[in-house]
C-alpha positions in Angstrom: -13.7 -17.7 -2.2 -10.9 -15.3 -1.5 -7.3 -16.4 -1.1 -5.3 -15.9 2.0 -3.0 -13.6 0.1 -5.9 -11.5 -1.2 -7.4 -11.2 2.3 -4.0 -10.2 3.6 -3.6 -7.5 0.9 -7.0 -6.1 1.7 -6.3 -6.1 5.4 -3.0 -4.3 5.0 -4.3 -1.7 2.6 -7.2 -1.0 5.0 -4.6 -0.3 7.7 -2.9 2.4 5.7 -3.9 5.7 7.4 -5.2 8.8 5.5 -2.4 10.9 4.2 0.0 8.0 3.9 1.0 5.7 1.1 2.6 2.4 0.7 4.2 0.8 -2.3 2.9 -2.4 -3.9 6.0 -4.1 -2.7 5.6 -2.8 0.8 2.1 -4.2 0.9 3.4 -7.6 -0.3 6.1 -7.5 2.4 3.6 -6.8 5.1 1.4 -9.7 3.9 4.4 -11.9 4.2 5.0 -12.6 0.5 8.0 -10.5 -0.6 8.4 -10.0 -4.4 4.6 -10.2 -4.9 4.1 -6.5 -5.8 2.6 -7.3 -9.1 0.1 -9.6 -7.5 -0.9 -6.8 -5.1 -1.6 -4.6 -8.1 -3.8 -7.3 -9.7 -5.8 -7.7 -6.5 -6.3 -4.0 -6.1 -7.3 -3.7 -9.8 -9.9 -6.4 -9.3 -11.7 -4.7 -6.5 -15.3 -3.7 -6.9 -15.9 -0.1 -7.8 -17.8 0.4 -4.6 -15.1 -1.0 -2.4 -14.2 0.4 1.0 -10.6 -0.6 0.6 -8.5 2.6 0.1 -6.7 1.3 -3.0 -5.5 4.8 -3.9 -3.0 4.8 -1.0 -0.9 2.2 -2.9 1.6 3.6 -5.4 4.7 2.4 -7.1 8.0 2.5 -5.1 9.3 5.5 -7.1 6.4 7.6 -5.9 4.4 7.5 -9.1 0.8 6.7 -9.7 1.1 3.8 -12.2 -2.4 2.4 -12.3 -3.2 0.8 -15.6 -6.0 -1.4 -17.1 -8.3 -0.8 -14.2 -11.8 0.4 -13.5 -10.1 3.1 -11.4 -7.9 5.7 -13.1 -4.8 7.6 -12.4 -6.5 11.1 -12.2 -9.0 9.7 -9.7 -6.2 8.2 -7.6 -4.3 11.5 -7.6 -7.5 13.4 -6.6 -8.2 11.0 -3.7 -4.6 11.4 -2.5 -4.8 15.2 -2.7 -8.0 15.2 -0.7 -6.0 13.4 2.0 -3.2 16.0 1.9 -0.7 14.1 -0.3 0.9 16.4 -2.8 0.7 14.9 -6.2 2.1 16.8 -9.2 0.6 17.0 -12.7 2.8 14.2 -13.9 1.3 12.0 -11.1 4.4 11.9 -9.0 4.7 12.3 -5.2 7.5 12.4 -2.7 7.1 8.8 -1.5 9.5 9.1 1.4 7.5 12.1 2.8 4.3 10.2 2.7 5.4 6.5 3.1 3.8 4.5 5.8 6.2 3.8 8.6 4.2 1.5 10.7 4.4 1.5 14.5 4.2 -1.4 16.9 0.4 -1.6 16.9 0.4 -1.9 13.1 3.2 -4.5 13.1 1.6 -6.5 15.9 -1.6 -6.7 13.9 0.3 -8.3 11.0 1.2 -11.3 13.1 4.4 -11.9 11.2 7.1 -14.3 12.2 9.7 -12.2 14.2 12.6 -13.4 11.9 10.7 -12.4 8.8 9.8 -9.1 10.4 13.4 -8.4 11.1 14.2 -8.9 7.4 11.4 -6.6 6.4 12.7 -3.9 8.8 16.0 -4.0 6.9 14.1 -3.0 3.7 11.5 -0.7 5.1 12.1 0.5 8.7 9.3 0.8 11.1 8.7 2.8 14.2 8.9 1.3 17.6 6.0 3.5 18.7 
């Protein structure tokens, strides 16, 4: 049985569009559990190899691919991001602010977060009113 948090992580990661990335912490914020970035990583690391969840769109907040101890590897993640138009250098870095998900109103509404919590999230990672 999947936990509510795991289901939330999977739902948020599936909502990240091609060519965009989110940090582990950003995913945790959008699930409603701030400071759970490490747990987001654990959940993504535990996904089945044949998953439809675009795990490769989640990177660390410094714009580095930091995948470890997983059935997925950093080179594979870099290649999948490159195929979506994200520029990843040979050291597995990318310009996170260039590619960071800035969700619009539709995305935010799907999260069904408490408005007060959402306002606090917007202070950390702004979102678009579109």
